[in-house]
N, C-alpha and C positions, 0 to 999 in steps of 0.2 A: 278655501280653508280660512277659518277665522284667525285673526291675530292673537298672539299670546302676550298678555301684559305681565311683566315681572318686575318686582322691586328688589334690587340687590343691596345688601347691606355693605358697609365698607369692609367688614370681616370677610364677607363672601367674596368680594372683588379681590382682596388680598390673597385668599386661598386659591382663587381661579388663576391668578397671575403665577402662583407657585406650582401650578399643574395639579392641584388637589381636586377632589370632588366638589362641585359647586353646590351650595345649599341655597336654594331659592324659594321664594314665596310667590307662587304664580296663580293667577286667575285665568282658567282656560276652559275651553269647550269640553264637556265630559266625553264627547265622542272621540277626541284625539287620543291616539295610541301612546301608551307610556314608552319611554325610552329604556331599552333593555341593554345593559352592558354585559358582554360575554365574559365569564370568568377565565382567568388565565389557566391553561392546562399545563401542569408541571411535566418536565421531562421525566421519562421512566427511570426509576432508581434500580441499578443492578444489585441483585442480592447474592448471586452466585454463578458459577459456571456449570452448565449441564452437559456440554459436549465439546468436541474438537473436530473440525474439518481439516483434513490435510490434503494438499494438492500433490499428486504424484506425476512426475513428468513422463515416466514410461521411456521406451527406447525409440529413437528416431526411425520412422518408416514403418513402425508396427501399429500405428493408430491406437495405442493402448494407454493414453493418459487416463487418469482416474482421480476422483476425489473420494478418499476414505473418511469414515466417520467413527468416532469413539464416544460411547455413552458413558459418562463418568459414574453415574449411580449404579448401573448394572454391570459395568466393566466389559460390555460387549463391543466388538468392533466389526465394521463392515468394510472390506477392502475396496469394493467398487460401489459405494453408496449412491453416487450420481446415477449410475446405470440402473440400480435397483429402483430408485425413485422415479426416474424419467423414462425408463424403458429404452434407452439408447446409450451408446458410448459417448464419452466426453469429447474425444477428438484426438488430434495429432500434436505432439510436443507442447504440452502445457507449460507455461513459463512463469506465471505469477497468479496470486490469489490474494485479494485484500477486501476488507469490509468497509462499508460506508453506510451508516444508518442501519436499515433493516435488510440491506442487500449485500451480497458479495460479488465481486467482479473477478472472473477467471479469464486470463489472457492465453489464448491458444495460438501459438506462432505459426504452426504448420511447417511446411517444407517449401523451399524455394522452387518455383515453377509449378506449384500446385495451388488450387483454390481451397485451402484448408485453414485459412486465417479467420479467427473469430474472437469476440469478447462475449463470454457467456455471463448473463446477469441472473443471479440465483437468489431466491429467498432463503435467508439464514434460518428462519424458524422451521422450515419444512424441507429444504434442500431441493425444491422444485425449480426448474428453469422458468424464468420470466420472459427472457428474450435472448436470442442469439443474434448479435450485431455483426454483420459481415464486414470483414476487412479485406475483401477480394476485388480485383478488377475482372474483366471478362475472361482473362486467360491466366491470371496469377494471383498470388496472395501478397499483401503488403508486409507480412511477417511482424505483427505487433509484438512488443517485448514486455513492457512493464506498465503499471498503472499507479497513479496517485491522485489525490483529491484536493479540491479547494473551493469553498463556497458553492456547493451543490453542483459542481462540475467534476467529471473524471477526465484525467489527461493520460493519453496512452502514447508511448514512444514506439516508433516503427523503424525497421532496418532501412527503409527507403528515404529516411531523413525527414519525415513528417511527424508532427505532433497532432494527434486527433483529439478533439474535445467533445465529451459526451455529456449531455444534460441528464442528470440523475433522476429527474422527475419523468421525462418522456422516454428515457433510455434510447435516445437518438443522437447521432453525431451532429453537432450544430456549428462546428468550426474546425478548420484545419490550417496549420502553419508549416510551410516548407522552410526548413532551415537551410542556410546557404553557406558554402565555403568560398568566399568571394562571389564570383558569378556562377560558380558550380553548385550543384545540389550537394548538400552534406548527406552523410549516410552512416549506417551502423549505430544508430541510436540505441542506447541500453537503459540503465537505470535513471530514474528521475525522482525528485523530491521537491516539495513545496515549503517555502520559508519566507517570512517577511514580505509577503505579497508577490513573490517571485517563484518561478519554476526553474530548477537546475537540472540539466540533462547531460548525461555523459555521452561522449563521442568515441566509440571504440575503434579499434584497428580491424574492422571487418574486411576480409580479403576481397569480397565481391563488391560490396557497396561503397568502399572507400570511406571518406569522411575526414574530420579534423584530426583524429587519431590521438591527440594529447590535450584536448580541451573539454571543459565543462561549459555549456551554453546557458546563458541566463535569459529568461523570458519574463517580461512584464505581464502578469496575470490579468490585470484589469484591461489592458489595451490588447493583449494577446499578440505582442510584437517582440521580436528579439532585441535585447539590450546590449549584450557583449559576450565575449568568450574569455574564460579564465584558464590560464595555462596550468596544467597539472602533470602527473606522470604519464608515461606513454601507455596507451591502451586502457583508459578508464572504463570501468564497467559497472561497478556497484556504487550506490550513494544512499545515505540515510541522513535525515534531519533530526537534531536533538531539540529539546524543549527550549533551550536558550537561543536558538536560531543558528547555531553552528551546524555545519554539514561535514560529514566524513565521506571521503572519496577513495575508493579502492582502484588502483591501476595495476594491471597484471603484467606490464612490460611486453617484451617480445620473446621471452623464454630463452634468450641467448645472452646478449650484452646489456640490454635494458632491463634492470631489475624491477620487481613488484615493489609498490610502496603504498602507504596510507597517508592521506593529507587532510587537513582540517581547513575549512573555509568559513569565514565570517560572513553571514548574510547581510550584515550592516554595512560592511565596507566592500564586500566581494573580493576580498584579498585572502590569499593563503596564509594561515597563521600558524601552521605547524606541519612538519613532515616527519613521518615515523617509519623506521625500517621494519616493516611488518608485511609478511606475505599472507594476505587475507583473501579468503574465498567469500562465502556468504557471511552477511552481518545483519544486524538490526539494532534499533535503539529504543529506549523507553525512558522518558524524562531526560536526564543528562547522563545516562549511562548507556554504553553500546556493548554488544556482545559480538566478538569476532571469532570466526572459525579460521584457524591458522594452520601453518605447517602442512599444507597439502591434505586437508581434511582430517587431521589426526588430533588436534587439540582445540580447545575453546578458552578464550580469555575475555575478561571484561575490561572496558576502557572508560575512564572518567573523561568525558568530553570537555569539562570545565577546565581541568588541570592538565590534560594530555597524558595522563598516567595509565600505563598498561599494567594489569595485575598478572599474577601467576594463573595457572589453570583454574577455571571456574569450578569444575566438578571436584567436590571434596570428599565423596564417600567411596571412591575407588571404582565406581561404575565405569565399565569399559565399553566403548563404542567402536564399531569397525570403520565406517566411512561417514564422518559427519557431513551432512549435505544441506542442512538448513537450520536456522535458529529463529525462534519466534518468542515474543513476550506477551503474556496475558496481562493487559493493562489493568484489570480488575484487582488481581492479587499478586502481580509481579512474578508469577511462576514463569519458568523458562522452558520452552519445549524445543528439544533438539531432535532433528530427524536423522536417521541412519540409512544410507543407501546400501548397506550390507555388501560391501565390495562391488557395487554397481549391479546388483542382482535385478534383472528385469521384471521379476515376478513378485518379489516381496521385500519390503523394507520394514523399519521399526520407527516408533517415535517414543521419546523418553521425556517425561515431565519432571523438572527439578524445582525445588524451592529457590528463592533468591539467594539462599546460602549455599546452594550447590548440592543439596541432598535430594536423592531421587524419591519421587512420590508414586509414580506409576509408569507403566510402559504398555504399548499395544502394537499390534501388527498393522501394516499398511500395504498398499499396492507398491509397485516398483518405483524406485528413485523418488522418495518423498521429500518435499522441500518446504513450501509455504503453508501456513496454517491460519485459520479463522476460528475464533472461540465463540460458541453459542452460549448466551447468558440466560439466566432467570431474572425476572423483574418483579418489583413490588407492585 
């Protein structure tokens, strides 16, 4: 290859030092290939919501979990959309559904003593299964519970005290962390959330797997190692992270002398910064607002994470729901989707979409015990 002789002006050198495009005057062999700089591809811009996927837990032992789908434009709903698209049932005891990029991750806990534990990776655009990731040993299932994401990794909590890490590109487990209670294995891991470069995992009072029972475990996500435990209320189960880095933790107590409560944790200090006398079931957060289903699935309230203020009932138009079982927020337009288990009917539930002001927009039928939702968007 022939050498290239270039004369740089002072202005060119200054621009080069600033990281700008270099302007050069070069005498070179005509056979040399030109340098081509690839244009930056912009991220897709969401223009609207075309549909809603709803995960339906079904009844334990009946292998009847389902993913329902509602088409917003046509108003049509399909109670078992996953089975319609994939030609097979979803599985046993589905527990979580969340979106990351173009995929959604469905956690199927299964039943203790059976090999029914999976994470199903699904294409949001089509509803087609991309991969079923086994969470089973040769004789049993690890009973995965919840999933969250951080820097192209999915993190899954398990009842046996392990956090599994999934590479979202290869859709394969690439790391596992066994949490410990002293020298003993922890157990009964439930909800988890990522904030400030750390993973926060609740340790429930599971009667079979044991565990820390009243702690939130903190994990360094870069090193994938345990940092510490934070004391919270007894039997913590649910957790969500707000935009300001604070986390809300729901503890359910022991249903006797230890009462349920809601606590706020700062991810900057890992200290509890607030305790609230709230009996909360499902919850979710969007920006710095959380939505709490309270009073044994009969009411829903909003919670300002910044001030710690709980509002009155969120629903403002008199819409009545039977058994509130899940709450989800559409990040595009801030609509709130509340699912109704219809007195724990195993065959049919409903989902209700409300504006941020608590006014109903639409409703649709789902399969039994609906809870988590993923929104399918249109793009520019």
